[in-house]
Every structure is written in structure tokens, then in C-alpha cells.
N, CA, C and O atoms as a MOPAC input file, in Angstrom:
PM7 MOZYME 1SCF
protein

 N     59.00500 1    -9.30000 1   -15.58700 1
 C     58.77000 1    -8.60900 1   -14.34500 1
 C     57.79300 1    -9.43400 1   -13.52500 1
 O     56.84400 1   -10.01400 1   -14.05400 1
 N     58.04700 1    -9.47500 1   -12.22000 1
 C     57.17600 1   -10.17300 1   -11.29500 1
 C     56.74700 1    -9.18100 1   -10.21300 1
 O     57.32400 1    -8.10400 1   -10.06500 1
 N     55.73400 1    -9.57100 1    -9.47500 1
 C     55.30100 1    -8.71600 1    -8.36900 1
 C     54.98600 1    -9.55900 1    -7.13900 1
 O     54.71400 1   -10.75600 1    -7.23600 1
 N     55.03000 1    -8.91200 1    -5.99600 1
 C     54.71300 1    -9.55000 1    -4.72800 1
 C     53.93400 1    -8.56600 1    -3.89700 1
 O     54.33900 1    -7.41500 1    -3.73400 1
 N     52.80300 1    -9.02200 1    -3.36500 1
 C     51.98500 1    -8.17300 1    -2.52700 1
 C     52.10700 1    -8.65900 1    -1.09500 1
 O     51.80500 1    -9.81500 1    -0.80100 1
 N     52.55700 1    -7.76900 1    -0.18600 1
 C     52.77800 1    -8.21600 1     1.21100 1
 C     51.49700 1    -8.79000 1     1.78800 1
 O     50.42800 1    -8.23500 1     1.53300 1
 N     51.54600 1    -9.77000 1     2.47900 1
 C     52.11300 1   -10.76600 1     3.35400 1
 C     53.54700 1   -10.53700 1     3.73300 1
 O     54.44700 1   -11.12800 1     3.13700 1
 N     53.78900 1    -9.66300 1     4.74600 1
 C     55.15600 1    -9.38300 1     5.13900 1
 C     55.88200 1   -10.60900 1     5.65100 1
 O     57.09700 1   -10.71000 1     5.47900 1
 N     55.19300 1   -11.53000 1     6.26400 1
 C     55.83600 1   -12.74600 1     6.75000 1
 C     56.29100 1   -13.65600 1     5.62500 1
 O     57.09900 1   -14.55900 1     5.84500 1
 N     55.78000 1   -13.42700 1     4.41200 1
 C     56.09400 1   -14.27700 1     3.26000 1
 C     56.99800 1   -13.56400 1     2.24000 1
 O     57.15000 1   -14.03900 1     1.11400 1
 N     57.59200 1   -12.43900 1     2.62300 1
 C     58.46100 1   -11.71700 1     1.71100 1
 C     59.60700 1   -12.63400 1     1.24400 1
 O     60.37200 1   -13.12600 1     2.07300 1
 N     59.73300 1   -12.86500 1    -0.05900 1
 C     60.78700 1   -13.76200 1    -0.54900 1
 C     62.16100 1   -13.29900 1    -0.09400 1
 O     62.46100 1   -12.10500 1    -0.10900 1
 N     62.99700 1   -14.25600 1     0.31100 1
 C     64.32400 1   -13.96100 1     0.83300 1
 C     65.15600 1   -13.04800 1    -0.04100 1
 O     65.67200 1   -12.05000 1     0.46000 1
 N     65.31300 1   -13.34100 1    -1.33100 1
 C     66.14300 1   -12.45800 1    -2.16500 1
 C     65.59200 1   -11.03500 1    -2.27600 1
 O     66.35700 1   -10.07800 1    -2.39200 1
 N     64.28000 1   -10.90000 1    -2.24100 1
 C     63.67200 1    -9.57900 1    -2.30100 1
 C     63.92500 1    -8.81700 1    -0.98400 1
 O     64.28100 1    -7.63900 1    -0.99600 1
 N     63.73400 1    -9.50800 1     0.13500 1
 C     64.01800 1    -8.87900 1     1.44100 1
 C     65.48500 1    -8.52300 1     1.55500 1
 O     65.82900 1    -7.45100 1     2.05300 1
 N     66.36500 1    -9.42200 1     1.09400 1
 C     67.79600 1    -9.13500 1     1.16000 1
 C     68.15000 1    -7.89700 1     0.33100 1
 O     68.92100 1    -7.04300 1     0.76900 1
 N     67.57700 1    -7.81400 1    -0.86700 1
 C     67.87500 1    -6.69500 1    -1.75100 1
 C     67.46600 1    -5.37600 1    -1.11000 1
 O     68.15600 1    -4.36900 1    -1.27100 1
 N     66.35000 1    -5.37300 1    -0.38400 1
 C     65.87700 1    -4.13700 1     0.28300 1
 C     66.58000 1    -3.91200 1     1.61400 1
 O     66.28700 1    -2.94400 1     2.31600 1
 N     67.52400 1    -4.81600 1     1.97100 1
 C     68.33700 1    -4.63100 1     3.16800 1
 C     69.73600 1    -4.18400 1     2.80500 1
 O     70.36800 1    -3.44900 1     3.56400 1
 N     70.23700 1    -4.62200 1     1.63900 1
 C     71.56300 1    -4.22600 1     1.16200 1
 C     71.57500 1    -2.69400 1     0.99700 1
 O     70.53100 1    -2.06300 1     0.83500 1
 N     72.77700 1    -2.12400 1     1.04300 1
 C     72.89800 1    -0.68400 1     0.91100 1
 C     72.81300 1    -0.27500 1    -0.54900 1
 O     73.78100 1    -0.39500 1    -1.30000 1
 N     71.64700 1     0.20800 1    -0.93800 1
 C     71.42100 1     0.76800 1    -2.28300 1
 C     70.64900 1     2.05700 1    -2.10600 1
 O     69.67700 1     2.11300 1    -1.35200 1
 N     71.08600 1     3.09500 1    -2.80500 1
 C     70.27600 1     4.30400 1    -2.82100 1
 C     69.06200 1     4.06800 1    -3.72900 1
 O     69.07400 1     3.21100 1    -4.61300 1
 N     68.05100 1     4.83400 1    -3.48300 1
 C     66.77700 1     4.64700 1    -4.19800 1
 C     66.33300 1     5.96000 1    -4.80500 1
 O     66.92400 1     7.00800 1    -4.54600 1
 N     65.30200 1     5.89900 1    -5.60400 1
 C     64.60300 1     7.10400 1    -6.02500 1
 C     63.19000 1     6.98600 1    -5.47600 1
 O     62.62000 1     5.89800 1    -5.39700 1
 N     62.64300 1     8.13300 1    -5.09900 1
 C     61.26700 1     8.22000 1    -4.62600 1
 C     60.50000 1     9.11800 1    -5.56300 1
 O     60.91000 1    10.24300 1    -5.84800 1
 N     59.38200 1     8.60900 1    -6.03800 1
 C     58.51900 1     9.39400 1    -6.92100 1
 C     57.25700 1     9.77200 1    -6.15200 1
 O     56.52800 1     8.91000 1    -5.66200 1
 N     57.01500 1    11.07700 1    -6.05800 1
 C     55.77400 1    11.60600 1    -5.53900 1
 C     55.09700 1    12.36300 1    -6.67900 1
 O     55.69000 1    12.56900 1    -7.73800 1
 N     53.86800 1    12.76800 1    -6.45500 1
 C     53.15200 1    13.48400 1    -7.51100 1
 C     52.89000 1    14.92300 1    -7.14000 1
 O     52.44900 1    15.22900 1    -6.03200 1
 N     53.17000 1    15.81100 1    -8.09500 1
 C     52.85800 1    17.21300 1    -7.91100 1
 C     51.34500 1    17.40700 1    -8.04500 1
 O     50.62600 1    16.49600 1    -8.45600 1
 N     50.87900 1    18.59600 1    -7.69400 1
 C     49.44000 1    18.90600 1    -7.78200 1
 C     48.90700 1    18.71800 1    -9.17800 1
 O     47.73900 1    18.37000 1    -9.34500 1
 N     49.73100 1    18.93800 1   -10.19100 1
 C     49.24300 1    18.77400 1   -11.57100 1
 C     49.36200 1    17.31200 1   -12.06100 1
 O     49.06700 1    17.01700 1   -13.22000 1
 N     49.79000 1    16.41900 1   -11.17900 1
 C     49.88700 1    15.00100 1   -11.52700 1
 C     51.23400 1    14.60200 1   -12.10300 1
 O     51.46800 1    13.41300 1   -12.32200 1
 N     52.12300 1    15.54400 1   -12.35500 1
 C     53.41500 1    15.19800 1   -12.91300 1
 C     54.33400 1    14.61300 1   -11.82000 1
 O     54.19300 1    14.96500 1   -10.64900 1
 N     55.26200 1    13.73400 1   -12.19100 1
 C     56.11200 1    13.08800 1   -11.18500 1
 C     57.24500 1    13.99500 1   -10.71800 1
 O     57.82000 1    14.76000 1   -11.49100 1
 N     57.54200 1    13.88200 1    -9.43100 1
 C     58.68800 1    14.52000 1    -8.81200 1
 C     59.55800 1    13.36100 1    -8.30000 1
 O     59.13900 1    12.62900 1    -7.40300 1
 N     60.76800 1    13.18900 1    -8.86400 1
 C     61.62900 1    12.05600 1    -8.54300 1
 C     62.91200 1    12.56400 1    -7.89800 1
 O     63.59200 1    13.43600 1    -8.43900 1
 N     63.23200 1    12.00800 1    -6.73700 1
 C     64.43400 1    12.45000 1    -5.99400 1
 C     65.15600 1    11.21200 1    -5.41100 1
 O     64.53900 1    10.17900 1    -5.15100 1
 N     66.48400 1    11.35400 1    -5.21700 1
 C     67.22800 1    10.25800 1    -4.57700 1
 C     66.96600 1    10.26900 1    -3.05200 1
 O     66.92600 1    11.32800 1    -2.42600 1
 N     66.79400 1     9.08400 1    -2.48500 1
 C     66.56200 1     8.92200 1    -1.05900 1
 C     67.11600 1     7.58400 1    -0.58700 1
 O     67.52600 1     6.74700 1    -1.39100 1
 N     67.11900 1     7.40300 1     0.70800 1
 C     67.30400 1     6.10300 1     1.31500 1
 C     65.93900 1     5.58300 1     1.74100 1
 O     65.13700 1     6.33200 1     2.29900 1
 N     65.67400 1     4.33000 1     1.48700 1
 C     64.40400 1     3.71600 1     1.87900 1
 C     64.73900 1     2.52200 1     2.76500 1
 O     65.59600 1     1.70200 1     2.43500 1
 N     64.05700 1     2.44400 1     3.87400 1
 C     64.30900 1     1.35200 1     4.81700 1
 C     63.02500 1     0.58500 1     5.08300 1
 O     62.03300 1     1.15700 1     5.53500 1
 N     63.04900 1    -0.70400 1     4.80400 1
 C     61.88400 1    -1.54500 1     5.11100 1
 C     61.76600 1    -1.74300 1     6.60700 1
 O     62.75500 1    -1.72000 1     7.33800 1
 N     60.54500 1    -1.93600 1     7.03900 1
 C     60.24700 1    -2.21100 1     8.45600 1
 C     59.17900 1    -3.32400 1     8.50700 1
 O     57.99200 1    -3.05000 1     8.68400 1
 N     59.62600 1    -4.57900 1     8.34900 1
 C     58.64200 1    -5.67300 1     8.33400 1
 C     57.81900 1    -5.77100 1     9.62500 1
 O     56.66900 1    -6.21000 1     9.59300 1
 N     58.39900 1    -5.36700 1    10.75200 1
 C     57.67700 1    -5.43400 1    12.02200 1
 C     56.48900 1    -4.49100 1    12.01600 1
 O     55.42900 1    -4.83500 1    12.53800 1
 N     56.64300 1    -3.30100 1    11.43300 1
 C     55.53500 1    -2.34800 1    11.35500 1
 C     54.85800 1    -2.38500 1     9.97800 1
 O     53.96900 1    -1.58100 1     9.69900 1
 N     55.27900 1    -3.31300 1     9.12900 1
 C     54.67500 1    -3.53100 1     7.81500 1
 C     54.61300 1    -2.24900 1     6.98400 1
 O     53.55700 1    -1.85100 1     6.49100 1
 N     55.77900 1    -1.62000 1     6.84700 1
 C     55.86700 1    -0.38300 1     6.06500 1
 C     57.30600 1    -0.18200 1     5.61300 1
 O     58.18400 1    -1.00000 1     5.88900 1
 N     57.52500 1     0.91200 1     4.92100 1
 C     58.88400 1     1.34700 1     4.57900 1
 C     58.98700 1     2.80600 1     5.03600 1
 O     57.97700 1     3.50200 1     5.12800 1
 N     60.19500 1     3.25900 1     5.31700 1
 C     60.42100 1     4.59700 1     5.83400 1
 C     61.41300 1     5.37300 1     4.95300 1
 O     62.34000 1     4.79800 1     4.38200 1
 N     61.20000 1     6.65300 1     4.86100 1
 C     62.12800 1     7.60300 1     4.27400 1
 C     62.24400 1     8.73900 1     5.29200 1
 O     61.23600 1     9.14800 1     5.86800 1
 N     63.45500 1     9.25500 1     5.52300 1
 C     63.60400 1    10.42800 1     6.38700 1
 C     63.96300 1    11.62400 1     5.51800 1
 O     64.66300 1    11.50100 1     4.51300 1
 N     63.46500 1    12.78100 1     5.93200 1
 C     63.69900 1    13.99100 1     5.14700 1
 C     63.41500 1    15.21700 1     5.99400 1
 O     62.86700 1    15.10500 1     7.09100 1
 N     63.77500 1    16.36000 1     5.50300 1
 C     63.43200 1    17.62400 1     6.15900 1
 C     61.96200 1    17.93500 1     5.96500 1
 O     61.39800 1    17.63700 1     4.91200 1
 N     61.33600 1    18.53000 1     6.96700 1
 C     59.94000 1    18.82700 1     6.91200 1
 C     59.54600 1    19.80100 1     5.80300 1
 O     58.39500 1    19.80300 1     5.36600 1
 N     60.48900 1    20.63000 1     5.34300 1
 C     60.20500 1    21.57400 1     4.28900 1
 C     60.51200 1    21.06800 1     2.88900 1
 O     60.34200 1    21.80500 1     1.91800 1
 N     60.95300 1    19.84800 1     2.77000 1
 C     61.29500 1    19.29300 1     1.44200 1
 C     60.04300 1    19.18100 1     0.57500 1
 O     58.92200 1    19.09300 1     1.07800 1
 N     60.26000 1    19.18500 1    -0.72000 1
 C     59.14000 1    19.05800 1    -1.65200 1
 C     58.40900 1    17.73100 1    -1.41300 1
 O     57.17900 1    17.69500 1    -1.38800 1
 N     59.16800 1    16.64000 1    -1.23800 1
 C     58.50800 1    15.34300 1    -1.05800 1
 C     57.65100 1    15.34100 1     0.19700 1
 O     56.55500 1    14.78000 1     0.19300 1
 N     58.13600 1    15.96300 1     1.28000 1
 C     57.34200 1    16.02000 1     2.50000 1
 C     56.07800 1    16.87100 1     2.29500 1
 O     55.00300 1    16.52900 1     2.78600 1
 N     56.22400 1    17.96200 1     1.57800 1
 C     55.06200 1    18.82900 1     1.30700 1
 C     54.04900 1    18.08500 1     0.43700 1
 O     52.84400 1    18.23100 1     0.63800 1
 N     54.51500 1    17.29800 1    -0.51400 1
 C     53.59500 1    16.51200 1    -1.34500 1
 C     52.79600 1    15.51300 1    -0.51500 1
 O     51.68300 1    15.13900 1    -0.88300 1
 N     53.37300 1    15.08200 1     0.61300 1
 C     52.77100 1    13.99400 1     1.38300 1
 C     52.20000 1    14.46700 1     2.72100 1
 O     52.06500 1    13.67400 1     3.65300 1
 N     51.86800 1    15.74900 1     2.81700 1
 C     51.17000 1    16.21100 1     4.04700 1
 C     49.83800 1    15.48400 1     4.20800 1
 O     49.38500 1    15.20700 1     5.31800 1
 N     49.24200 1    15.19100 1     3.08600 1
 C     48.08500 1    14.30300 1     3.03200 1
 C     48.56700 1    13.02200 1     2.35500 1
 O     49.47700 1    13.07200 1     1.52800 1
 N     47.97200 1    11.87500 1     2.69200 1
 C     48.45700 1    10.64400 1     2.04600 1
 C     48.41700 1    10.74300 1     0.51900 1
 O     47.47700 1    11.28300 1    -0.06400 1
 N     49.46100 1    10.20900 1    -0.10500 1
 C     49.56400 1    10.23000 1    -1.55400 1
 C     50.25100 1     8.96900 1    -2.08300 1
 O     50.94500 1     8.27400 1    -1.34200 1
 N     50.05300 1     8.68800 1    -3.35000 1
 C     50.68000 1     7.54800 1    -3.99300 1
 C     52.15100 1     7.83400 1    -4.22100 1
 O     52.53500 1     8.94700 1    -4.58000 1
 N     52.97400 1     6.80400 1    -4.00600 1
 C     54.42000 1     6.91400 1    -4.20800 1
 C     54.95300 1     5.62800 1    -4.84500 1
 O     54.29600 1     4.58700 1    -4.83800 1
 N     56.15300 1     5.73400 1    -5.38900 1
 C     56.91400 1     4.56300 1    -5.82500 1
 C     58.36400 1     4.82400 1    -5.44900 1
 O     58.87000 1     5.93400 1    -5.61800 1
 N     59.02400 1     3.80300 1    -4.94100 1
 C     60.45300 1     3.89100 1    -4.63700 1
 C     61.14300 1     2.77500 1    -5.39500 1
 O     60.67200 1     1.63800 1    -5.38800 1
 N     62.25200 1     3.08600 1    -6.04800 1
 C     62.93500 1     2.12700 1    -6.90200 1
 C     64.41000 1     2.09000 1    -6.57000 1
 O     65.00500 1     3.10900 1    -6.22100 1
 N     65.00000 1     0.90500 1    -6.68200 1
 C     66.45200 1     0.76800 1    -6.55100 1
 C     66.91800 1    -0.22100 1    -7.59800 1
 O     66.18000 1    -1.11500 1    -8.01300 1
 N     68.18200 1    -0.03600 1    -8.02100 1
 C     68.73700 1    -0.88000 1    -9.08400 1
 C     70.18100 1    -1.17100 1    -8.76300 1
 O     70.89400 1    -0.31600 1    -8.23800 1
 N     70.61200 1    -2.37600 1    -9.07600 1
 C     71.99200 1    -2.80100 1    -8.93400 1
 C     72.28800 1    -3.76500 1   -10.07400 1
 O     72.00900 1    -4.96000 1    -9.97100 1
 N     72.85500 1    -3.24400 1   -11.16500 1
 C     73.09400 1    -4.08500 1   -12.33500 1
 C     71.78900 1    -4.60500 1   -12.88500 1
 O     70.87900 1    -3.83600 1   -13.19300 1
 N     71.70100 1    -5.93900 1   -13.00900 1
 C     70.49200 1    -6.56000 1   -13.54000 1
 C     69.39900 1    -6.70800 1   -12.48900 1
 O     68.26100 1    -7.04300 1   -12.81700 1
 N     69.73700 1    -6.46000 1   -11.23900 1
 C     68.74900 1    -6.57400 1   -10.16100 1
 C     68.08600 1    -5.22500 1    -9.91300 1
 O     68.75000 1    -4.19600 1    -9.79300 1
 N     66.76900 1    -5.25800 1    -9.84100 1
 C     66.02700 1    -4.02900 1    -9.52500 1
 C     64.73300 1    -4.39700 1    -8.82700 1
 O     64.22700 1    -5.51300 1    -8.94800 1
 N     64.22000 1    -3.43300 1    -8.09900 1
 C     62.92500 1    -3.61700 1    -7.45400 1
 C     62.30700 1    -2.25000 1    -7.22800 1
 O     63.00700 1    -1.27600 1    -6.95000 1
 N     61.00300 1    -2.18900 1    -7.34800 1
 C     60.22800 1    -0.99900 1    -7.04800 1
 C     59.16200 1    -1.37000 1    -6.04700 1
 O     58.49800 1    -2.39700 1    -6.18700 1
 N     58.99200 1    -0.52600 1    -5.02600 1
 C     57.85100 1    -0.70200 1    -4.15600 1
 C     56.85100 1     0.39000 1    -4.44000 1
 O     57.23400 1     1.53600 1    -4.67300 1
 N     55.60500 1     0.06200 1    -4.42500 1
 C     54.52300 1     1.00600 1    -4.66300 1
 C     53.62700 1     1.04300 1    -3.45300 1
 O     53.45600 1     0.03400 1    -2.76900 1
 N     53.05000 1     2.20400 1    -3.18100 1
 C     52.14200 1     2.29400 1    -2.05300 1
 C     51.64100 1     3.68800 1    -1.83200 1
 O     51.67900 1     4.53500 1    -2.72400 1
 N     51.17200 1     3.91400 1    -0.63700 1
 C     50.69100 1     5.20800 1    -0.19600 1
 C     51.54800 1     5.68400 1     0.93500 1
 O     51.88200 1     4.90100 1     1.82500 1
 N     51.91900 1     6.95800 1     0.93200 1
 C     52.78900 1     7.50600 1     1.98000 1
 C     52.18700 1     8.74600 1     2.57400 1
 O     51.37000 1     9.43200 1     1.96000 1
 N     52.61800 1     9.01700 1     3.80000 1
 C     52.21800 1    10.23000 1     4.48000 1
 C     53.42500 1    10.72700 1     5.29200 1
 O     54.18200 1     9.92800 1     5.84300 1
 N     53.58800 1    12.02400 1     5.35500 1
 C     54.65400 1    12.62400 1     6.16900 1
 C     54.16000 1    12.70400 1     7.62400 1
 O     53.01700 1    13.08100 1     7.88100 1
 N     55.02300 1    12.35200 1     8.55100 1
 C     54.68100 1    12.42300 1     9.97300 1
 C     55.82800 1    13.02400 1    10.75500 1
 O     56.99200 1    12.69200 1    10.53200 1
 N     55.48500 1    13.91500 1    11.67600 1
 C     56.48400 1    14.49300 1    12.58300 1
 C     56.39500 1    13.87100 1    13.96800 1
 O     57.08200 1    14.31200 1    14.88900 1
 N     55.55300 1    12.84700 1    14.12800 1
 C     55.43100 1    12.17400 1    15.42400 1
 C     56.80100 1    11.70600 1    15.86400 1
 O     57.47900 1    11.00900 1    15.10900 1
 N     57.23300 1    12.07000 1    17.07300 1
 C     58.59900 1    11.70700 1    17.51300 1
 C     58.87200 1    10.19900 1    17.48300 1
 O     59.98400 1     9.78600 1    17.15400 1
 N     57.87800 1     9.37200 1    17.81900 1
 C     58.08700 1     7.92300 1    17.80100 1
 C     58.29100 1     7.43000 1    16.36800 1
 O     59.13900 1     6.57100 1    16.12500 1
 N     57.52400 1     7.96200 1    15.42600 1
 C     57.68400 1     7.58000 1    14.02400 1
 C     59.02700 1     8.02400 1    13.48000 1
 O     59.70200 1     7.25700 1    12.79400 1
 N     59.42000 1     9.24500 1    13.77300 1
 C     60.70200 1     9.75800 1    13.29800 1
 C     61.84300 1     8.91500 1    13.89900 1
 O     62.78300 1     8.56000 1    13.18800 1
 N     61.76900 1     8.60000 1    15.17900 1
 C     62.81000 1     7.78100 1    15.80700 1
 C     62.88100 1     6.40100 1    15.16000 1
 O     63.97000 1     5.88700 1    14.90800 1
 N     61.72300 1     5.80300 1    14.89200 1
 C     61.70800 1     4.48400 1    14.24900 1
 C     62.30900 1     4.55900 1    12.85200 1
 O     63.09300 1     3.69000 1    12.46900 1
 N     61.94500 1     5.60500 1    12.07200 1
 C     62.47800 1     5.76200 1    10.73500 1
 C     64.00400 1     5.95100 1    10.77700 1
 O     64.72300 1     5.37300 1     9.96100 1
 N     64.48400 1     6.74200 1    11.70400 1
 C     65.92900 1     6.96500 1    11.83300 1
 C     66.63400 1     5.65200 1    12.19200 1
 O     67.69200 1     5.33600 1    11.64800 1
 N     66.04500 1     4.90800 1    13.09900 1
 C     66.61400 1     3.60300 1    13.48600 1
 C     66.71300 1     2.65700 1    12.30800 1
 O     67.74000 1     2.00500 1    12.11900 1
 N     65.66200 1     2.57400 1    11.51600 1
 C     65.66000 1     1.69600 1    10.35400 1
 C     66.64400 1     2.19200 1     9.26800 1
 O     67.33900 1     1.39600 1     8.63600 1
 N     66.68400 1     3.52300 1     9.07100 1
 C     67.64500 1     4.11600 1     8.11000 1
 C     69.07600 1     3.78700 1     8.53900 1
 O     69.89700 1     3.36600 1     7.72400 1
 N     69.36100 1     3.98000 1     9.81100 1
 C     70.72100 1     3.74000 1    10.33200 1
 C     71.13800 1     2.28800 1    10.15400 1
 O     72.30600 1     2.00000 1     9.89100 1
 N     70.18500 1     1.37400 1    10.29800 1
 C     70.46800 1    -0.06700 1    10.12900 1
 C     70.84300 1    -0.37700 1     8.68100 1
 O     71.67300 1    -1.25400 1     8.44000 1
 N     70.26100 1     0.30800 1     7.73300 1
 C     70.53400 1     0.01000 1     6.32000 1
 C     71.70100 1     0.84200 1     5.76900 1
 O     72.49500 1     0.33900 1     4.97500 1
 N     71.80500 1     2.07000 1     6.17300 1
 C     72.78800 1     3.00100 1     5.58700 1
 C     73.83900 1     3.41000 1     6.61500 1
 O     74.91400 1     2.81200 1     6.65500 1
 N     73.56600 1     4.37900 1     7.41700 1
 C     74.46800 1     4.88000 1     8.45800 1
 C     73.62400 1     5.79100 1     9.34900 1
 O     72.50600 1     6.16700 1     8.99800 1
 N     74.18200 1     6.13400 1    10.50200 1
 C     73.47700 1     7.05000 1    11.39900 1
 C     73.37500 1     8.40800 1    10.69700 1
 O     74.40100 1     8.96600 1    10.31000 1
 N     72.17100 1     8.95300 1    10.52200 1
 C     72.04700 1    10.24600 1     9.84800 1
 C     72.47900 1    11.39100 1    10.77200 1
 O     72.51500 1    11.25600 1    11.99500 1
 N     72.79900 1    12.50400 1    10.14300 1
 C     73.12700 1    13.69200 1    10.92900 1
 C     71.89600 1    14.16800 1    11.69400 1
 O     70.76600 1    13.85400 1    11.32100 1
 N     72.11100 1    14.90000 1    12.72900 1
 C     71.00400 1    15.45600 1    13.49100 1
 C     70.25900 1    16.49800 1    12.63100 1
 O     70.88600 1    17.32300 1    11.96700 1
 N     68.96100 1    16.45000 1    12.65100 1
 C     68.15200 1    17.39400 1    11.88400 1
 C     66.87900 1    17.67700 1    12.66300 1
 O     65.94300 1    16.87800 1    12.63000 1
 N     66.83200 1    18.80900 1    13.36500 1
 C     65.63100 1    19.08800 1    14.16900 1
 C     64.35800 1    19.28900 1    13.34800 1
 O     63.25700 1    19.28200 1    13.89700 1
 N     64.50800 1    19.46900 1    12.03000 1
 C     63.34000 1    19.62700 1    11.15300 1
 C     62.91700 1    18.33000 1    10.49500 1
 O     62.06700 1    18.32200 1     9.60300 1
 N     63.51900 1    17.22300 1    10.94300 1
 C     63.26900 1    15.92800 1    10.28300 1
 C     61.83600 1    15.46200 1    10.46000 1
 O     61.22600 1    15.63200 1    11.51600 1
 N     61.32200 1    14.87100 1     9.39600 1
 C     60.05800 1    14.17200 1     9.41500 1
 C     60.29200 1    12.76600 1     8.81700 1
 O     61.32100 1    12.51000 1     8.19200 1
 N     59.35700 1    11.90300 1     9.01600 1
 C     59.42600 1    10.57000 1     8.42300 1
 C     58.30700 1    10.42500 1     7.42000 1
 O     57.18600 1    10.88000 1     7.64700 1
 N     58.62100 1     9.79000 1     6.30900 1
 C     57.59500 1     9.41400 1     5.33700 1
 C     57.31600 1     7.94400 1     5.57000 1
 O     58.18900 1     7.09900 1     5.37400 1
 N     56.12100 1     7.64700 1     5.98100 1
 C     55.71100 1     6.24800 1     6.23900 1
 C     54.98700 1     5.75000 1     4.98900 1
 O     53.93700 1     6.27100 1     4.61300 1
 N     55.57200 1     4.73000 1     4.35300 1
 C     55.00500 1     4.15200 1     3.13900 1
 C     54.29900 1     2.83800 1     3.47600 1
 O     54.91900 1     1.88400 1     3.94600 1
 N     53.01300 1     2.81000 1     3.23000 1
 C     52.24900 1     1.57100 1     3.30300 1
 C     52.37100 1     0.90200 1     1.95700 1
 O     51.78200 1     1.35600 1     0.97600 1
 N     53.13900 1    -0.18400 1     1.90500 1
 C     53.47400 1    -0.82500 1     0.64700 1
 C     52.31200 1    -1.67500 1     0.16100 1
 O     51.80500 1    -2.52700 1     0.89100 1
 N     51.89400 1    -1.43800 1    -1.07600 1
 C     50.83700 1    -2.25500 1    -1.66100 1
 C     51.40700 1    -3.41500 1    -2.47800 1
 O     50.80700 1    -4.48700 1    -2.55500 1
 N     52.58200 1    -3.18300 1    -3.09000 1
 C     53.23400 1    -4.27800 1    -3.80900 1
 C     54.66700 1    -3.93000 1    -4.12500 1
 O     55.06000 1    -2.76400 1    -4.17200 1
 N     55.43700 1    -4.98500 1    -4.34100 1
 C     56.81600 1    -4.91500 1    -4.80800 1
 C     56.82300 1    -5.42100 1    -6.25200 1
 O     56.19300 1    -6.43200 1    -6.56400 1
 N     57.52600 1    -4.72400 1    -7.11200 1
 C     57.82000 1    -5.21000 1    -8.45400 1
 C     59.30000 1    -5.54900 1    -8.47000 1
 O     60.08200 1    -4.92100 1    -7.75600 1
 N     59.70200 1    -6.53000 1    -9.27000 1
 C     61.11800 1    -6.84700 1    -9.36400 1
 C     61.39500 1    -7.56000 1   -10.66300 1
 O     60.51500 1    -8.18700 1   -11.25300 1
 N     62.62700 1    -7.45200 1   -11.09500 1
 C     63.03900 1    -8.01100 1   -12.37200 1
 C     63.59700 1    -9.41500 1   -12.25900 1
 O     63.75000 1    -9.95500 1   -11.16300 1
 N     63.89700 1    -9.99800 1   -13.41000 1
 C     64.36600 1   -11.39900 1   -13.44900 1
 C     65.70600 1   -11.60100 1   -12.75800 1
 O     66.02800 1   -12.73100 1   -12.39100 1
 N     66.49400 1   -10.56100 1   -12.56800 1
 C     67.75500 1   -10.69900 1   -11.82800 1
 C     67.53200 1   -11.18400 1   -10.41700 1
 O     68.34600 1   -11.94600 1    -9.89400 1
 N     66.46200 1   -10.76900 1    -9.79200 1
 C     66.12700 1   -11.26300 1    -8.45100 1
 C     65.47900 1   -12.64200 1    -8.51100 1
 O     65.65800 1   -13.44200 1    -7.59300 1
 N     64.74400 1   -12.92900 1    -9.55200 1
 C     64.11800 1   -14.24400 1    -9.68200 1
 C     65.19300 1   -15.32400 1    -9.78300 1
 O     65.05800 1   -16.39600 1    -9.19400 1
 N     66.26500 1   -15.03500 1   -10.53600 1
 C     67.31900 1   -16.05600 1   -10.69600 1
 C     67.92100 1   -16.40900 1    -9.37100 1
 O     68.36600 1   -17.54100 1    -9.17800 1
 N     67.95100 1   -15.44500 1    -8.41900 1
 C     68.51300 1   -15.75600 1    -7.08800 1
 C     67.61700 1   -16.72500 1    -6.34100 1
 O     68.09200 1   -17.43800 1    -5.45700 1
 N     66.32900 1   -16.77200 1    -6.67100 1
 C     65.40600 1   -17.65800 1    -5.95300 1
 C     65.54400 1   -19.10100 1    -6.41300 1
 O     65.08700 1   -20.00800 1    -5.71800 1
 N     66.15100 1   -19.33300 1    -7.54700 1
 C     66.23200 1   -20.68800 1    -8.06700 1
 C     67.37200 1   -21.46200 1    -7.46200 1
 O     67.57500 1   -22.62800 1    -7.80000 1

């Protein structure tokens, strides 16, 4: 296992590509008792704003967990290739943030359905972890 700590301008090509390809992810947030809550999501990197985004309904458990900033991990896997990003996230209903998150989500996945209750989870990434399947692509 290897890790990379942003410097967003130095994000290795294969790692950036992997987080741009269409892969569903899991997002882990923490319950009040410290136990993990893991759910499937779409995660979209935003190198320009140096973060990652998740869109969700404002009443979702993950959004409620992140009303105050909290630690998160998002993981995706494709065969031998995998990567996890770790960081701190917060739920935001700010219209500009939600619009940016939707834009980034649509670029990676598809245009999401209209959801007037939508919020964005803004993840400040502290590091990426990745397996040897991605390292082989760098050689």
C-alpha cells in the first residue's frame, strides 16, 4: 500500500485517472458512539477547489453525521486497483457549493435527478491510499 498527500498539482496521473473513471464508492462516517456507518455513494474530485464532493439528501444519516466537521473515508475498487481517500467533511446547503458538487458529480457519473433537499458533503482530503494495482500503472 502507498499513500499520497495532496499537493493537488502533483496528484499522480494514474491516481487522478482512477478517481475520474466511473466507479461507485463507499463513504464511511462515524456515529456518535464511534462505530462506522458505511454507505454507497458517488465521489467526485475537485482539484481546482482542492476537495472531493458527495451529494445527498439533507436528511440522510451521512449528512446528519456531518452537520459539524467529521472524519471520513471514501473507497473505490476495480479488480486489483483500489484507492481510499481520507479527510474531514462537512455538510453544506450553500447553493454555490451544492451547484459545484452537482457539476462535478455529473462530470464523473451522470446528471443527478432534481432534489430540492440536496446538500453537498465537502471533503478536505488529507491523503489518498492506493494499492499496487495503481502503482503498476505508473511504471
